[in-house]
C-alpha positions in Angstrom: -0.1 0.0 -0.1 3.0 2.3 0.8 4.5 1.6 -2.6 1.4 2.7 -4.2 0.9 5.8 -2.4 4.9 6.6 -3.1 4.2 5.6 -6.9 1.3 8.2 -7.0 3.1 10.9 -5.4 5.9 10.5 -7.8 3.5 10.4 -10.8 1.8 13.6 -9.8 5.1 15.2 -9.0 6.4 14.3 -12.5 2.9 15.9 -13.8 3.2 18.8 -12.1 7.0 19.3 -13.3 5.8 18.6 -16.7 3.1 20.9 -16.5 5.1 23.8 -15.2 7.6 23.3 -17.8 4.9 23.6 -20.3 3.8 26.9 -18.8 7.3 28.3 -19.2 7.6 27.2 -22.9 4.2 29.0 -23.5 5.4 32.2 -21.6 8.6 32.3 -23.6 6.7 32.1 -26.7 4.3 34.6 -25.9 7.4 36.7 -24.6 9.2 36.4 -27.8 5.6 37.0 -29.8 5.7 33.6 -31.1 1.8 33.5 -30.5 0.8 30.8 -33.1 3.4 28.3 -31.4 2.2 29.1 -28.3 -1.5 28.8 -29.2 -0.4 25.2 -30.6 1.3 24.3 -27.5 -1.6 25.5 -25.1 -4.0 23.5 -27.5 -1.8 20.2 -26.6 -1.5 21.0 -22.8 -5.5 21.6 -22.7 -6.0 18.0 -24.6 -4.0 16.6 -21.7 -5.5 18.4 -18.9 -9.0 19.5 -19.9 -10.1 20.5 -16.6 -7.0 23.1 -16.0 -8.8 26.3 -16.0 -5.5 28.1 -15.9 -4.5 26.9 -19.7 -7.8 28.1 -21.3 -7.2 31.4 -19.6 -3.8 31.7 -21.5 -5.2 30.4 -24.6 -7.9 33.4 -24.4 -4.7 35.8 -24.0 -3.0 34.2 -27.0 -6.2 34.4 -29.3 -6.7 38.0 -28.4 -3.0 38.8 -29.3 -3.8 36.9 -32.7 -6.9 39.1 -32.8 -9.0 35.8 -32.9 -11.6 37.2 -30.4 -14.6 34.6 -31.0 -12.0 32.0 -29.9 -10.6 34.0 -27.2 -14.2 34.2 -25.8 -14.8 30.7 -26.0 -11.7 29.9 -24.3 -12.1 32.4 -21.1 -15.9 31.1 -20.9 -14.4 27.6 -20.5 -12.4 28.8 -18.2 -14.9 30.7 -16.0 -17.0 27.2 -16.2 -14.3 25.6 -14.2 -13.7 28.2 -11.8 -16.6 30.8 -11.9 -15.2 33.0 -9.1 -11.8 33.6 -10.5 -11.5 37.3 -10.8 -8.9 37.4 -13.1 -11.0 35.1 -15.5 -13.8 37.5 -15.4 -11.7 40.6 -16.0 -10.2 39.0 -19.0 -13.6 37.9 -20.2 -14.6 41.6 -20.0 -11.4 42.6 -21.8 -12.4 40.2 -24.6 -16.1 41.6 -24.6 -14.5 45.1 -25.2 -12.4 43.9 -28.2 -15.6 42.4 -29.6 -17.3 45.7 -29.3 -19.8 44.3 -26.8 -19.0 47.2 -24.3 -22.4 47.0 -22.5 -21.9 43.4 -21.6 -18.5 44.2 -20.6 -19.3 46.9 -18.3 -21.7 44.4 -16.5 -18.8 41.9 -16.1 -16.5 44.6 -15.0 -19.0 45.7 -12.3 -19.3 42.2 -11.1 -15.4 42.0 -10.7 -15.4 45.2 -8.9 -17.9 44.2 -6.4 -16.0 41.0 -5.7 -12.9 43.0 -5.4 -12.6 46.8 -5.6 -8.9 46.6 -6.0 -8.9 44.8 -9.4 -6.8 47.3 -11.6 -8.0 46.0 -15.0 -11.7 46.6 -14.0 -11.2 49.8 -12.1 -9.3 51.5 -14.8 -12.1 50.5 -17.5 -14.8 51.4 -15.3 -13.3 54.6 -14.3 -12.6 55.9 -17.9 -16.2 54.6 -18.9 -17.7 56.8 -15.9 -15.4 59.8 -17.3 -16.4 59.8 -20.6 -20.2 59.2 -19.4 -19.5 62.4 -17.2 -20.2 60.2 -14.1 -17.4 62.0 -12.3 -18.3 60.9 -8.9 -18.5 57.1 -9.7 -15.3 57.5 -11.3 -13.5 59.2 -8.5 -14.7 56.6 -6.2 -13.2 53.6 -8.0 -9.8 55.7 -8.5 -9.5 56.2 -4.8 -10.0 52.5 -4.2 -7.3 51.8 -6.7 -5.0 54.4 -5.0 -5.7 53.1 -1.5 -4.2 49.7 -2.6 -1.3 51.5 -4.3 -0.5 54.8 -3.1 2.8 55.0 -5.2 0.8 55.1 -8.2 0.7 58.6 -10.1 -1.7 57.7 -12.6 -4.1 57.1 -10.2 -3.3 60.3 -8.4 -3.6 62.3 -11.6 -7.0 60.9 -12.6 -8.5 61.6 -9.1 -7.4 65.1 -9.5 -9.2 65.3 -13.0 -12.2 64.1 -11.4 -12.4 66.8 -9.0 -11.6 69.4 -11.9 -14.7 68.0 -13.6 -16.7 68.2 -10.5 -15.7 71.6 -10.0 -13.7 71.1 -6.7 -10.6 73.2 -7.5 -9.0 72.8 -4.0 -9.2 69.1 -4.0 -8.1 69.0 -7.6 -4.6 70.9 -6.8 -4.1 68.8 -3.9 -4.0 65.3 -5.9 -2.1 67.1 -8.7 0.3 68.1 -6.3 0.7 64.4 -5.1 0.9 63.6 -8.5 3.8 65.6 -9.0 5.5 64.3 -6.0 5.3 60.7 -7.3 6.3 61.7 -10.7 7.7 65.0 -11.3 7.8 64.3 -15.3 4.3 63.9 -15.6 3.2 66.5 -18.3 -0.4 65.5 -18.2 -0.5 66.7 -14.6 1.1 70.1 -15.3 -1.5 70.7 -17.9 -4.1 69.7 -15.5 -2.5 72.2 -12.9 -2.5 74.7 -15.7 -6.2 74.4 -16.4 -7.3 74.8 -13.1 -5.3 78.0 -12.6 -6.9 79.4 -15.7 -10.2 78.4 -14.4 -9.5 80.5 -11.5 -8.1 83.3 -13.8 -4.8 83.1 -12.2 -2.8 83.4 -15.6 0.4 83.7 -14.2 0.4 80.4 -12.5 -1.4 78.9 -15.4 1.4 79.9 -17.7 4.0 78.8 -15.3 2.8 75.2 -15.4 2.2 74.7 -18.9 5.8 76.3 -19.5 7.0 73.2 -17.0 5.0 71.1 -19.3 6.9 72.3 -22.4 10.4 71.8 -20.9 9.4 68.3 -20.5 7.7 67.8 -23.9 9.2 70.3 -26.1 7.8 68.9 -29.2 4.1 68.7 -27.9 2.3 71.1 -30.4 -0.7 71.1 -28.0 1.3 72.6 -25.2 2.3 75.7 -27.0 -1.3 76.0 -28.5 -2.4 76.0 -24.9 0.0 78.4 -23.7 -1.2 80.6 -26.7 -4.9 80.3 -25.9 -3.8 81.4 -22.3 -2.3 84.5 -23.6 -5.4 85.1 -25.7 -7.8 84.8 -22.8 -5.9 87.6 -21.2 -6.0 89.6 -24.6 -2.3 89.4 -24.9 -2.2 88.3 -28.7 1.3 89.8 -29.0 2.4 87.2 -26.7 0.3 84.5 -28.2 1.6 84.8 -31.6 5.4 83.3 -30.6 3.6 80.2 -29.1 1.4 79.6 -31.9 4.2 79.9 -34.3 6.2 77.4 -32.5 3.2 74.8 -32.7 2.9 75.9 -36.3 6.6 75.1 -36.9 6.0 71.5 -35.3 2.7 70.9 -37.5 2.5 73.4 -40.6 -0.8 71.3 -41.5 -2.8 72.1 -38.4 -5.4 74.2 -39.6 -6.4 75.4 -36.0 -2.8 76.8 -35.6 -2.7 78.9 -38.8 -6.4 80.1 -38.0 -5.4 81.2 -34.4 -2.3 83.2 -35.7 -4.5 84.9 -38.2 -6.9 85.9 -35.7 -4.2 87.2 -33.4 -2.4 89.1 -36.2 -5.7 90.8 -36.9 -6.5 91.8 -33.5 -2.9 93.5 -33.0 -3.6 95.1 -36.9 -1.2 93.4 -38.8 -3.5 92.7 -41.7 -0.7 91.3 -44.1 0.3 88.4 -41.5 -3.5 87.9 -40.7 -4.5 87.4 -44.4 -1.3 85.1 -44.9 -2.2 82.7 -42.0 -6.0 82.8 -42.6 -5.4 81.8 -46.0 -3.5 79.1 -45.3 -6.2 77.7 -42.7 -8.6 78.1 -45.7 -6.4 76.1 -48.0 -5.4 73.1 -45.6 -8.8 73.1 -43.7 -12.7 72.9 -44.3 -14.9 76.0 -44.9 -14.4 78.1 -41.4 -17.3 81.0 -40.9 -14.8 82.8 -38.5 -12.2 82.9 -41.2 -14.4 84.2 -43.8 -15.9 86.7 -41.3 -12.3 87.9 -40.2 -11.2 88.2 -43.9 -14.1 90.2 -44.7 -13.5 92.5 -41.8 -9.9 93.0 -43.0 -10.7 94.0 -46.5 -13.3 96.2 -45.4 -10.8 98.0 -43.1 -8.5 98.3 -46.1 -11.3 99.8 -48.3 -11.0 96.6 -50.6 -14.8 96.6 -50.7 -15.0 94.0 -53.4 -13.0 91.6 -51.9 -14.7 92.0 -48.4 -18.2 91.5 -50.3 -16.9 88.2 -51.9 -15.9 86.8 -48.3 -19.1 87.9 -46.6 -21.0 86.1 -49.4 -18.8 83.0 -48.9 -19.9 83.0 -45.3 -23.3 83.3 -46.0 -23.3 80.0 -48.0 -22.0 78.2 -44.9 -23.5 80.0 -42.2 -25.3 77.8 -39.6 -29.0 79.1 -38.3 -27.5 82.1 -36.4 -29.3 85.2 -37.0 -26.9 87.3 -35.2 -24.3 86.5 -37.7 -26.8 86.7 -40.5 -27.6 90.4 -39.2 -23.9 91.3 -39.0 -23.1 90.1 -42.4 -25.9 91.9 -44.1 -25.2 95.1 -42.1 -21.5 94.9 -43.3 -22.4 94.1 -46.8 -24.7 97.0 -47.1 -22.2 99.4 -45.5 -19.7 98.1 -48.4 -22.4 98.8 -51.2 -22.8 102.3 -49.5 -19.3 103.2 -50.0 -19.5 101.9 -53.5 -22.4 104.2 -54.2 -24.6 101.3 -54.8 -27.4 102.5 -52.8 -30.0 100.0 -54.0 -28.0 97.2 -53.0 -27.1 98.7 -49.7 -30.7 99.3 -48.9 -31.5 95.7 -49.9 -28.9 94.4 -47.6 -29.8 96.7 -44.9 -33.4 95.2 -45.2 -32.3 91.7 -45.1 -30.7 92.5 -41.9 -34.0 94.0 -40.8 -35.6 90.4 -41.6 -33.1 88.5 -39.5 -34.8 87.4 -36.4 -32.6 88.7 -33.5 -33.6 87.2 -30.0 -31.2 89.2 -28.0 -32.4 92.0 -25.4 -30.3 94.5 -27.4 -31.8 93.6 -30.8 -34.0 96.7 -31.1 -31.1 98.8 -30.7 -29.3 97.3 -33.5 -32.2 97.3 -35.7 -33.0 101.0 -35.0 -29.5 101.7 -36.3 -29.9 99.8 -39.5 -33.4 101.7 -40.0 -31.7 105.0 -39.2 -28.9 104.4 -41.9 -31.7 103.4 -44.5 -33.3 106.5 -43.7 -30.2 108.4 -44.3 -29.5 107.2 -47.8 -33.2 107.9 -49.0 -32.8 111.4 -47.7 -29.2 112.3 -48.2 -28.2 110.1 -51.5 -31.7 109.4 -53.1 -33.3 112.5 -52.2 -36.4 110.8 -51.1 -37.4 112.4 -48.1 -41.0 110.9 -47.4 -39.2 107.3 -47.6 -36.6 108.3 -45.3 -39.7 109.4 -42.8 -41.2 106.2 -43.4 -38.2 104.2 -42.0 -37.6 106.9 -39.1 -41.2 106.3 -38.1 -40.2 102.4 -37.8 -37.6 103.4 -35.2 -38.6 101.7 -31.9 -38.1 103.1 -28.4 -35.4 100.8 -26.6 -35.8 98.6 -23.5 -32.3 99.4 -22.4 -30.3 102.5 -22.1 -27.3 102.6 -24.0 -24.9 105.1 -26.0 -27.3 106.4 -28.6 -30.9 107.0 -28.4 -32.0 106.1 -31.9 -35.5 107.1 -30.9 -35.1 110.3 -30.0 -32.8 110.9 -32.7 -35.3 109.6 -35.3 -38.1 111.8 -33.9 -36.0 115.0 -34.5 -35.2 113.8 -38.2 -38.8 113.5 -38.8 -39.6 116.7 -37.8 -36.8 118.1 -39.9 -37.8 116.5 -42.8 -41.4 117.1 -42.7 -40.3 120.9 -42.3 -38.4 120.7 -45.5 -40.9 118.7 -47.4 -43.5 121.5 -46.3 -41.4 124.4 -47.5 -40.4 122.4 -50.7 -44.2 121.9 -51.5 -44.8 125.8 -50.7 -42.0 126.7 -53.3 -43.5 124.5 -55.9 -47.2 125.8 -55.5 
């Protein structure tokens, strides 16, 4: 009997050794990216030990590397059927579901893993990222706090906790966790970016720039960091300081439409129209049609008294404009002014009337339309010698509900009285 027991122990030991050797061989093949060979050996082992859940788990990982997601799914399901409570197997099953674009099913599995073990990293990371995308920041934060509790040296967890607090509008807590991140990893570029974002939101622009500059020192070829620095200067209306940052970003990526557009707008604001036109035209060539580019170019050519070019760009803007009645109003008004200076008064009136027909739903819309009515009246009275028509438009001027620089209503009443007197004397003279 003793011999039988010893022989059984020996046989079992041999089997364990053989099994360990096969595991080592499979691991070596996977490490050297020989996944097909690893899969073949794994299938051989499964035939020998069909109840060993671990090999089905390994097979699932290999199949995933080979993009054989249905096979990976079958393998991991087999592992789970043998050991249904194994968290690693459940987490791997969820990752396979993600690869198969069955994300809703994956989330259910990841949630079950989190319920069994809140410290599981793969499920915690996936769920926290999912909740961030779904704007469920409180849930994302709670998961990340659990992961950080288990591993307080992980700067990635700390940084994402800081991100959650930013999204929750809790700036002090965000700064606390971002400080922890930097202590854990002083080279974390994203943490410095987030620091800059928080201080920018607090309108502490000097600190915001300080942190974005630290990020730039760590990642000097990252165009987005230069863009962010430029945007901070734009927020302060320091367009002249924004330009060098945007130029550096453009040097890194001269095919980025947004950078060229930003340069064009900055040069326009500091009244360097030639450079503004240069970069806006680059943006127009390399990018899609952009309303703001056409409006800006229309404004530049209007300033330069190149009215035909200005009209061209305003017309282009009208072709692509979205239902934004305020923009419609501004474009028609600008076109009307251009036609006025070209002495094309009929077209000026036509565009002014189109501006009046737009539905401006703003508290100062009456004021803006009153200005247009007064301008039309001036054309009729002074250029077309039609005082009666001028009076008709002046009588349409409404009392504004707000007090602004110009009281067009009172001005219109004065002009009506003046024009009526002139008409009276003109009729008398003709009698």
